[in-house]
Every structure is written in C-alpha cells, then in structure tokens.
N, C-alpha and C positions, 0 to 999 in steps of 0.2 A: 918709587912713586911714578905713576903713569899720568900723562896729560890726556884728558879726554875732551873732545870738542863735538858739539852737536851742530851739524849742518855745514861745517867747513873743515876740510882735512887739516890735521895738525901740521902737516908738512907746509901747507900754504901759510899758516900763521908764523911758522918758524922763519920763513923767508923775510918777513918784515914784522918783527915782534912789537914795534912801536905804533903800528897802524891803529888809529882810533876806532875803526870798525869793530875791533876785537872786544871792546868794552860793551858792545851791544849784543853779544852772543853768549851762550853758555859755554864757558871754558873752565874746566875743573881739574884739580889735582885729585887723582883717585888713589887711595892707599888700600883699597879693599881687594877682595878675591876677584879673579878674572876667570871667565869660562870661554870656551870656544864658541858656544852657542847658548842662547837663553833656554833652549830645550834641555840642556844639561842641568839647569837649576831645578826643574820640576816644581815642587811646592816651595814657597818662601814665607817664612813667619818672622815678623818684626818682633824682637824680644826686648828691645830698648830703644828709646828715642830721647835725645837730650840736646840742650843748647850748649855748645862749647865756646862760642864767642858771639858777639852781636851779629845776627843775620846768618849764623852758621849752625847747622843742626847735624848731629851725629846719629846715624841709624845703625843699629846692630841687628843683624838678622841671621837666621839659619835656613839652610835649604836641604833638599833631598831627604835622606833618612833622618837627619837631625830634626828637620821640620816635622816629620811624622812622629818622632819621639816626643817633642814638646807638646804636640797636639794630644797625644795619648795621655801624657802626664796631666794636662789640663782637664781632660775628660774625667780621669780618675779623681782629681781634686774636686771637680764639680759634683760628682756623685757623693763624695764625703760631705760637702757643704749641704747638699740636698737632705742627707740623713740628719745633719745637725739642725737644719731648719725645722724638721718635724719632731725634734726631741723636746720633751717637757723641760721647763726651767728647773735646774738643780745645781748644787755646787759642782757636780761632775761636769755638767755642760759648761759652766763658767770656766773651769780648768781647760776643757777641750778647746774653747774659743780662744783663750790666751795662747795655747799651744799652736793652734792652727794659724793665728796671726803671724807668729814668728816663722812658721813653716812657709807661709805665703810669701813673706818678704824674701826668702831664700830661693824660691822656685824660679827656674828658668823656663818661662812659658811666654806666650804671646803677651805683649804689653797691653793689648786691648782686653784679653781675658783676665789678666792680672787686675786691671782696673775694675772690671765687672765683679770679680771675686771679692775685692776690697769692699765694694758697696754691699755685697751680700753678707759679708762678715760683720760689717758695721750695722746692718739691719738686725742681725742676730744679737749683737751687743746691745742695741737700743731696746730690743724686745726683753732681754734679760733685765736691763735697768728699769724698764717700765713695770715689769713683774715685781721687782724688788720694791719699788715705790708703792705699788698697789698693796703688797703684803705688809709693808710698814704702816700704811694707812689703816688697814684692817686691824693690825695689832694695836695701834694707837687707840682705835675706837674700843676694842676689847678692854684695854687697860683703863681707859676713861670710864667705861661702863662699870667696871669692877670697883673703881674708886667711888664713883657716884653711888652705887648700890651699898657699899660699905658704910658711907656716912649717912645714908638714909636709914639704915638699920640701927645705927648707933647714935641716933638723934643729933646729928651734926656735931659730934665731938670735935675738939680742936686738933686732935692727932689720932693716928692709928698705924698699925702695922698690917700690911696687906701683901699677900703673895699674888703677883700679877700673872694672868694666864697668857704670857707672851714668851718669845724666844730668848730674851735677854739682850736684845739690841739696845745699847745705851742711848740711842737717839730717841727711843720711845719715851723714856723717863722724862727727858727734856721737853718733849712735845706735850706730855700729859700735865706737867707742871705749869706750862703756859696756859 
C-alpha cells in the first residue's frame, strides 16, 4: 500500500503525523497500479465504480491495450444491438433479447457504455411487450367479433360452440368472457 498526498510531500507528513493540517488535505492510501508517467497509461476506461463504505468509492479501470480491447468489444456489442433494434418482433427476437441481457451483465466494458446498453435493451424489451399487448388486443377484438356474429346468426341462442380465429392465448378467453 502506498500513501499519496496532493500538495504536501509525504515525507513532511511523516515528520508530524498528528498535525491537524493533514485533515484538510487529500491524503490517500493507494492500492492500485502505479506508473512512472501518466503518459504510460495512454487510454483509460472505467469499467466499474461502486461504493465500498460511506464516502468511499472504488473505481476499477483498464488502460493501454486493455482499454482498446474493451472499447472494441463495446462497439461490436453496439452493432449487435443496432441490428436487434431493427428486427421485427418475433419469438426469435424475444429469445435473443433474453440472451443478450445475460451477455451484457457479463461483459467487461466501460461502465458508461454498459449503462447505455442496458437502456437500449430495456427499450427493445418494452417494444416487444407493447407489440404483444397490441396483438392481444387485436386477437381479443377478433374473438369478440366472432362470438357476436355467431349469436346474431343463431338468434341469440343461450349457448354455442365456436372456433375462435386467435392464437390460443388463454388470456383472450378471459377478456372475451368479461
């Protein structure tokens, strides 16, 4: 563990560690990677940020070639999401979205990009749900129209057997009965 001070040399602090002035400066214990020069870092990508105690945050980042790798992985994932966003709703799309959610959780990419991707995946999921609700409403209307037509043709008989022109969604039967 290395002690890092901003503005005052650590050697001066060590001469009188109980000096009250040290409470007003940034004095940190650093357990991270050290480099000779910040130029050695090149690119830096934050892949995780979290709270580890009250007022203490942990940042995990990658630099150099690792930073380039996580950026490339994020771009490839973004392209896959773009393709999914343009795909018509289908059971296959639903499966792909479930799969991509799991994959996203496991990706090591920029925390900012991961958050952006989660929003995009959530939008696709909402679009799928909206489409399903729309289709269910359409099928409910078809079923209700078929039932109404049947009883008109059969002089409002008390009962009847009808084949409904719908997919077999059990929710539709409940809606039609209401």
